[in-house]
N, CA, C and O atoms as CSV, one atom per row, in Angstrom:
chain,resi,resn,atom,element,x,y,z
A,1,MET,N,N,48.604,195.543,99.325
A,1,MET,CA,C,47.799,196.337,98.845
A,1,MET,C,C,46.464,196.717,99.661
A,1,MET,O,O,46.198,196.614,100.858
A,2,SER,N,N,45.733,197.187,98.575
A,2,SER,CA,C,44.333,198.257,99.796
A,2,SER,C,C,43.199,197.100,99.234
A,2,SER,O,O,43.302,196.430,98.207
A,3,ILE,N,N,42.273,197.083,100.068
A,3,ILE,CA,C,41.076,196.647,99.741
A,3,ILE,C,C,39.867,197.020,100.781
A,3,ILE,O,O,40.078,197.246,101.972
A,4,PHE,N,N,38.634,197.051,100.201
A,4,PHE,CA,C,37.843,198.069,101.084
A,4,PHE,C,C,36.662,197.127,101.171
A,4,PHE,O,O,36.011,196.453,100.373
A,5,LEU,N,N,36.658,197.345,102.395
A,5,LEU,CA,C,34.857,196.822,102.917
A,5,LEU,C,C,34.224,197.794,102.985
A,5,LEU,O,O,34.565,198.975,102.911
A,6,LEU,N,N,32.932,197.168,103.182
A,6,LEU,CA,C,31.872,197.902,103.647
A,6,LEU,C,C,30.349,197.011,103.351
A,6,LEU,O,O,30.132,196.002,102.680
A,7,GLY,N,N,29.327,198.000,104.285
A,7,GLY,CA,C,27.804,196.617,104.234
A,7,GLY,C,C,27.732,196.857,105.658
A,7,GLY,O,O,27.840,197.816,106.422
A,8,GLU,N,N,27.463,195.367,105.731
A,8,GLU,CA,C,27.038,195.210,106.821
A,8,GLU,C,C,27.862,194.394,107.889
A,8,GLU,O,O,27.584,193.395,108.553
A,9,VAL,N,N,29.406,195.496,107.774
A,9,VAL,CA,C,30.339,194.236,108.447
A,9,VAL,C,C,30.601,195.363,109.911
A,9,VAL,O,O,30.075,196.441,110.190
A,10,ASN,N,N,31.710,194.488,110.664
A,10,ASN,CA,C,31.497,195.383,112.189
A,10,ASN,C,C,32.595,196.242,112.304
A,10,ASN,O,O,32.589,197.334,112.873
A,11,SER,N,N,33.943,195.473,111.498
A,11,SER,CA,C,34.528,196.904,110.851
A,11,SER,C,C,35.248,197.436,109.231
A,11,SER,O,O,36.261,197.120,108.606
A,12,PRO,N,N,33.943,198.532,108.971
A,12,PRO,CA,C,34.133,198.778,107.712
A,12,PRO,C,C,35.467,199.613,107.584
A,12,PRO,O,O,36.030,200.322,108.418
A,13,GLY,N,N,35.766,199.336,106.394
A,13,GLY,CA,C,36.912,200.774,105.936
A,13,GLY,C,C,38.208,200.048,104.584
A,13,GLY,O,O,38.095,199.155,103.745
A,14,THR,N,N,39.155,200.819,104.898
A,14,THR,CA,C,40.337,199.889,103.538
A,14,THR,C,C,40.930,199.509,105.029
A,14,THR,O,O,40.946,199.993,106.161
A,15,LYS,N,N,41.491,198.140,104.206
A,15,LYS,CA,C,41.917,197.365,104.702
A,15,LYS,C,C,43.398,196.720,104.260
A,15,LYS,O,O,43.257,195.771,103.490
A,16,GLU,N,N,44.758,197.029,104.580
A,16,GLU,CA,C,45.694,196.666,103.995
A,16,GLU,C,C,46.387,194.888,103.919
A,16,GLU,O,O,46.658,194.292,104.962
A,17,VAL,N,N,46.540,194.395,102.849
A,17,VAL,CA,C,46.279,193.060,103.310
A,17,VAL,C,C,48.126,193.057,101.957
A,17,VAL,O,O,48.661,193.901,101.239
A,18,GLU,N,N,48.405,191.594,102.319
A,18,GLU,CA,C,49.412,191.302,101.402
A,18,GLU,C,C,49.029,190.397,100.091
A,18,GLU,O,O,48.177,189.519,99.951
A,19,HIS,N,N,49.930,190.917,99.241
A,19,HIS,CA,C,49.457,190.232,98.067
A,19,HIS,C,C,49.291,188.829,97.723
A,19,HIS,O,O,50.267,188.100,97.544
A,20,GLY,N,N,48.175,188.453,97.632
A,20,GLY,CA,C,48.144,186.766,97.147
A,20,GLY,C,C,47.417,186.541,98.330
A,20,GLY,O,O,47.506,185.399,98.779
A,21,THR,N,N,46.711,187.353,98.953
A,21,THR,CA,C,45.144,187.285,100.163
A,21,THR,C,C,44.071,186.577,99.368
A,21,THR,O,O,43.856,186.883,98.196
A,22,ARG,N,N,43.341,185.553,100.052
A,22,ARG,CA,C,42.370,184.767,99.556
A,22,ARG,C,C,41.391,185.886,100.032
A,22,ARG,O,O,41.676,186.803,100.802
A,23,ILE,N,N,39.863,185.583,99.276
A,23,ILE,CA,C,38.890,186.391,100.126
A,23,ILE,C,C,38.336,185.560,101.561
A,23,ILE,O,O,37.950,186.341,102.430
A,24,LEU,N,N,38.261,184.349,101.857
A,24,LEU,CA,C,38.135,184.012,102.832
A,24,LEU,C,C,39.240,183.863,104.223
A,24,LEU,O,O,39.010,183.656,105.415
A,25,GLN,N,N,40.673,184.098,103.363
A,25,GLN,CA,C,41.449,184.682,104.260
A,25,GLN,C,C,41.243,186.128,105.030
A,25,GLN,O,O,41.560,186.408,106.186
A,26,PHE,N,N,40.583,186.999,103.984
A,26,PHE,CA,C,40.589,188.457,104.154
A,26,PHE,C,C,39.183,188.760,105.085
A,26,PHE,O,O,38.961,189.743,105.792
A,27,LEU,N,N,38.396,187.680,104.859
A,27,LEU,CA,C,37.061,187.904,106.111
A,27,LEU,C,C,37.180,187.528,107.293
A,27,LEU,O,O,36.456,187.900,108.217
A,28,ALA,N,N,38.292,186.599,107.390
A,28,ALA,CA,C,38.583,186.144,108.531
A,28,ALA,C,C,39.562,187.314,109.666
A,28,ALA,O,O,39.856,187.223,110.858
A,29,GLU,N,N,39.790,188.164,108.824
A,29,GLU,CA,C,40.808,189.170,109.583
A,29,GLU,C,C,39.834,190.369,109.540
A,29,GLU,O,O,40.291,191.476,109.825
A,30,THR,N,N,38.578,190.251,109.221
A,30,THR,CA,C,37.729,191.698,109.268
A,30,THR,C,C,37.155,192.364,110.473
A,30,THR,O,O,36.990,193.551,110.757
A,31,GLY,N,N,36.812,190.859,111.315
A,31,GLY,CA,C,36.056,191.249,112.261
A,31,GLY,C,C,34.500,190.944,112.375
A,31,GLY,O,O,33.810,191.251,113.347
A,32,GLY,N,N,34.098,190.357,111.342
A,32,GLY,CA,C,32.681,189.351,111.361
A,32,GLY,C,C,31.836,190.401,110.861
A,32,GLY,O,O,32.234,191.513,110.514
A,33,PHE,N,N,30.267,189.858,110.838
A,33,PHE,CA,C,29.270,190.553,109.848
A,33,PHE,C,C,28.501,191.204,111.061
A,33,PHE,O,O,28.498,190.893,112.252
A,34,THR,N,N,27.975,192.019,110.505
A,34,THR,CA,C,26.381,192.672,111.378
A,34,THR,C,C,25.565,191.287,111.588
A,34,THR,O,O,26.082,190.306,111.053
A,35,LYS,N,N,24.541,191.112,112.189
A,35,LYS,CA,C,23.425,190.072,112.287
A,35,LYS,C,C,22.403,190.789,111.343
A,35,LYS,O,O,21.196,190.649,111.540
A,36,PHE,N,N,22.916,191.608,110.247
A,36,PHE,CA,C,21.784,192.212,109.180
A,36,PHE,C,C,22.329,191.561,108.034
A,36,PHE,O,O,21.726,191.428,106.969
A,37,ALA,N,N,23.522,191.145,108.286
A,37,ALA,CA,C,24.322,190.802,106.529
A,37,ALA,C,C,23.650,189.704,105.966
A,37,ALA,O,O,23.096,188.799,106.590
A,38,ALA,N,N,23.751,189.871,104.444
A,38,ALA,CA,C,23.534,188.792,103.840
A,38,ALA,C,C,24.940,187.864,103.617
A,38,ALA,O,O,26.001,188.114,103.046
A,39,THR,N,N,24.529,186.896,104.208
A,39,THR,CA,C,26.188,186.318,104.033
A,39,THR,C,C,25.479,185.396,102.489
A,39,THR,O,O,26.367,185.036,101.716
A,40,LYS,N,N,24.667,185.194,102.246
A,40,LYS,CA,C,24.581,184.099,101.184
A,40,LYS,C,C,24.816,184.950,99.833
A,40,LYS,O,O,25.128,184.368,98.794
A,41,ARG,N,N,24.605,186.761,99.902
A,41,ARG,CA,C,25.398,187.368,98.812
A,41,ARG,C,C,26.166,188.292,98.825
A,41,ARG,O,O,25.765,189.356,98.353
A,42,VAL,N,N,27.682,188.199,99.429
A,42,VAL,CA,C,28.697,188.262,99.909
A,42,VAL,C,C,29.360,188.850,98.061
A,42,VAL,O,O,29.706,188.015,97.225
A,43,GLN,N,N,29.397,190.393,97.788
A,43,GLN,CA,C,30.218,190.777,96.280
A,43,GLN,C,C,31.376,191.045,96.632
A,43,GLN,O,O,31.705,191.328,97.784
A,44,ILE,N,N,32.310,190.966,95.408
A,44,ILE,CA,C,33.518,191.711,95.167
A,44,ILE,C,C,33.608,192.211,93.900
A,44,ILE,O,O,33.560,191.623,92.819
A,45,ARG,N,N,33.728,193.239,94.132
A,45,ARG,CA,C,33.660,194.437,92.897
A,45,ARG,C,C,35.179,194.661,92.782
A,45,ARG,O,O,36.007,195.009,93.624
A,46,ARG,N,N,35.259,194.428,91.796
A,46,ARG,CA,C,36.493,194.881,90.623
A,46,ARG,C,C,36.297,195.318,89.757
A,46,ARG,O,O,35.534,194.996,88.847
A,47,HIS,N,N,37.256,196.512,89.938
A,47,HIS,CA,C,37.543,196.940,87.690
A,47,HIS,C,C,38.474,196.652,87.132
A,47,HIS,O,O,39.677,196.796,87.348
A,48,THR,N,N,37.577,195.974,85.940
A,48,THR,CA,C,38.824,195.699,84.294
A,48,THR,C,C,38.995,196.382,83.705
A,48,THR,O,O,38.006,197.103,83.574
A,49,ARG,N,N,40.135,196.790,82.917
A,49,ARG,CA,C,39.900,197.366,81.779
A,49,ARG,C,C,38.219,197.071,80.718
A,49,ARG,O,O,37.875,197.881,79.857
A,50,SER,N,N,37.819,196.445,80.877
A,50,SER,CA,C,36.406,196.170,79.990
A,50,SER,C,C,35.300,196.883,81.175
A,50,SER,O,O,34.114,196.967,80.858
A,51,GLY,N,N,35.762,197.389,82.554
A,51,GLY,CA,C,34.402,197.661,83.711
A,51,GLY,C,C,34.544,196.713,84.671
A,51,GLY,O,O,35.421,195.851,84.732
A,52,GLU,N,N,33.709,196.894,85.364
A,52,GLU,CA,C,33.022,196.574,86.448
A,52,GLU,C,C,33.128,195.233,86.913
A,52,GLU,O,O,31.983,195.180,87.360
A,53,ARG,N,N,33.748,193.745,87.242
A,53,ARG,CA,C,33.269,192.368,87.466
A,53,ARG,C,C,32.264,192.505,88.524
A,53,ARG,O,O,32.832,193.528,88.907
A,54,VAL,N,N,31.723,192.447,88.976
A,54,VAL,CA,C,31.171,191.571,90.353
A,54,VAL,C,C,31.222,190.079,90.434
A,54,VAL,O,O,31.048,189.303,89.494
A,55,ILE,N,N,31.506,189.751,91.792
A,55,ILE,CA,C,31.457,187.977,92.036
A,55,ILE,C,C,30.732,188.104,93.163
A,55,ILE,O,O,30.770,188.945,94.061
A,56,THR,N,N,30.063,187.145,92.991
A,56,THR,CA,C,29.015,186.610,94.332
A,56,THR,C,C,29.815,185.378,95.073
A,56,THR,O,O,30.670,184.696,94.507
A,57,LEU,N,N,29.481,185.244,96.154
A,57,LEU,CA,C,30.160,184.344,97.146
A,57,LEU,C,C,28.845,184.272,98.270
A,57,LEU,O,O,27.974,185.063,98.633
A,58,ASN,N,N,29.157,183.106,98.541
A,58,ASN,CA,C,27.818,182.470,99.177
A,58,ASN,C,C,28.388,181.625,100.644
A,58,ASN,O,O,28.203,180.424,100.841
A,59,TYR,N,N,29.063,182.503,101.527
A,59,TYR,CA,C,29.395,182.173,102.816
A,59,TYR,C,C,28.737,181.640,103.562
A,59,TYR,O,O,29.135,180.873,104.439
A,60,HIS,N,N,27.490,181.991,103.316
A,60,HIS,CA,C,26.457,181.249,104.648
A,60,HIS,C,C,26.821,179.608,104.181
A,60,HIS,O,O,26.935,178.739,105.045
A,61,ALA,N,N,26.990,179.299,102.693
A,61,ALA,CA,C,27.000,177.576,102.478
A,61,ALA,C,C,28.598,177.220,102.959
A,61,ALA,O,O,28.949,176.416,103.823
A,62,LEU,N,N,29.213,177.859,102.335
A,62,LEU,CA,C,31.008,177.737,103.057
A,62,LEU,C,C,31.506,177.405,103.959
A,62,LEU,O,O,32.563,176.797,104.126
A,63,SER,N,N,30.122,178.115,105.226
A,63,SER,CA,C,30.632,177.936,107.003
A,63,SER,C,C,29.791,176.963,107.123
A,63,SER,O,O,29.359,176.910,108.274
A,64,ARG,N,N,29.346,176.126,106.401
A,64,ARG,CA,C,28.470,175.015,106.905
A,64,ARG,C,C,28.989,174.002,105.645
A,64,ARG,O,O,28.172,173.326,105.020
A,65,GLY,N,N,30.496,173.973,105.331
A,65,GLY,CA,C,31.219,172.940,104.798
A,65,GLY,C,C,31.078,173.372,103.277
A,65,GLY,O,O,32.167,173.336,102.705
A,66,ALA,N,N,30.254,173.683,102.651
A,66,ALA,CA,C,30.089,173.585,100.922
A,66,ALA,C,C,31.697,173.595,100.818
A,66,ALA,O,O,32.574,173.652,101.680
A,67,ARG,N,N,31.729,173.506,99.255
A,67,ARG,CA,C,33.035,173.355,98.517
A,67,ARG,C,C,33.134,174.403,97.778
A,67,ARG,O,O,32.290,174.670,96.923
A,68,MET,N,N,34.293,175.213,98.037
A,68,MET,CA,C,34.393,176.518,97.208
A,68,MET,C,C,34.809,176.183,95.809
A,68,MET,O,O,35.945,175.708,95.799
A,69,GLN,N,N,34.221,176.280,94.541
A,69,GLN,CA,C,34.819,175.924,93.556
A,69,GLN,C,C,35.930,176.922,92.975
A,69,GLN,O,O,36.712,176.652,92.064
A,70,ASN,N,N,35.859,177.943,93.573
A,70,ASN,CA,C,36.957,179.189,92.789
A,70,ASN,C,C,37.576,180.285,94.135
A,70,ASN,O,O,37.303,181.404,94.570
A,71,ASP,N,N,38.359,179.401,94.377
A,71,ASP,CA,C,38.975,180.469,96.156
A,71,ASP,C,C,39.445,181.883,95.286
A,71,ASP,O,O,40.430,182.000,94.558
A,72,ILE,N,N,38.502,182.814,95.581
A,72,ILE,CA,C,39.254,184.007,95.224
A,72,ILE,C,C,40.266,184.685,95.084
A,72,ILE,O,O,39.258,185.392,95.081
A,73,VAL,N,N,41.320,185.302,94.946
A,73,VAL,CA,C,42.307,186.057,94.745
A,73,VAL,C,C,42.365,187.463,95.042
A,73,VAL,O,O,42.369,188.164,94.030
A,74,LEU,N,N,42.402,187.957,95.923
A,74,LEU,CA,C,41.780,189.716,96.078
A,74,LEU,C,C,42.899,190.184,95.045
A,74,LEU,O,O,43.989,189.685,94.769
A,75,HIS,N,N,42.284,191.250,94.601
A,75,HIS,CA,C,43.112,192.482,93.722
A,75,HIS,C,C,43.245,193.487,94.679
A,75,HIS,O,O,42.541,193.550,95.687
A,76,ASP,N,N,44.659,194.749,94.219
A,76,ASP,CA,C,44.556,195.536,94.563
A,76,ASP,C,C,42.753,196.590,94.124
A,76,ASP,O,O,42.128,196.644,93.065
A,77,GLY,N,N,42.462,197.266,95.531
A,77,GLY,CA,C,41.519,198.324,95.041
A,77,GLY,C,C,40.214,197.913,95.016
A,77,GLY,O,O,39.362,198.801,94.993
A,78,ASP,N,N,39.579,195.839,95.014
A,78,ASP,CA,C,39.099,195.780,95.443
A,78,ASP,C,C,37.881,196.048,96.826
A,78,ASP,O,O,38.329,196.183,97.965
A,79,VAL,N,N,36.340,196.103,96.574
A,79,VAL,CA,C,35.656,196.368,97.216
A,79,VAL,C,C,34.621,194.967,97.283
A,79,VAL,O,O,33.824,194.475,96.485
A,80,VAL,N,N,35.043,194.637,98.562
A,80,VAL,CA,C,34.044,193.687,99.575
A,80,VAL,C,C,32.894,194.036,99.981
A,80,VAL,O,O,32.817,194.389,101.157
A,81,LEU,N,N,31.640,194.044,99.128
A,81,LEU,CA,C,30.318,194.522,99.694
A,81,LEU,C,C,29.864,193.393,100.612
A,81,LEU,O,O,30.025,192.229,100.245
A,82,MET,N,N,29.230,193.717,101.946
A,82,MET,CA,C,28.509,192.444,102.220
A,82,MET,C,C,26.661,193.720,102.495
A,82,MET,O,O,26.415,194.697,103.203
A,83,PRO,N,N,25.854,192.898,101.468
A,83,PRO,CA,C,24.672,193.226,101.422
A,83,PRO,C,C,23.672,193.132,102.851
A,83,PRO,O,O,23.979,192.443,103.824
A,84,GLU,N,N,22.633,193.828,102.775
A,84,GLU,CA,C,21.790,193.594,103.974
A,84,GLU,C,C,20.569,192.882,103.481
A,84,GLU,O,O,19.779,192.966,102.541
A,85,ARG,N,N,20.807,192.023,104.711
A,85,ARG,CA,C,19.583,190.988,103.996
A,85,ARG,C,C,17.869,191.454,103.534
A,85,ARG,O,O,17.331,192.554,103.662
A,86,ARG,N,N,17.561,190.755,103.227
A,86,ARG,CA,C,15.904,191.079,103.090
A,86,ARG,C,C,15.056,190.496,103.597
A,86,ARG,O,O,15.113,189.455,104.252
A,87,LEU,N,N,14.102,191.202,103.298
A,87,LEU,CA,C,13.138,190.701,104.810
A,87,LEU,C,C,13.175,188.978,105.516
A,87,LEU,O,O,13.345,188.592,106.673
A,88,PHE,N,N,12.871,188.040,103.886
A,88,PHE,CA,C,12.704,186.770,104.222
A,88,PHE,C,C,14.218,186.000,104.167
A,88,PHE,O,O,14.234,184.770,104.136
A,89,GLU,N,N,14.962,186.450,104.161
A,89,GLU,CA,C,16.393,186.093,103.752
A,89,GLU,C,C,16.754,185.476,104.739
A,89,GLU,O,O,17.892,185.009,104.793
């Protein structure tokens, strides 16, 4: 399935992954973030029948040992967006 990666990442573009791939597995394969990445606000944008759903993930906290409430399984066509840090973020 195709997942789209954009924003403050080292390797943006379309990534082909297997069904059942989870967000942390996907991020581990993507080449990492730029120094301007807002790792507290990773977004997964998913189109559903009722419109677009945005799921926000705090990768910064997870990388420091926080528990993940919901390990998100990616769906075909998901867009993973790494926004740019704000001035004091």
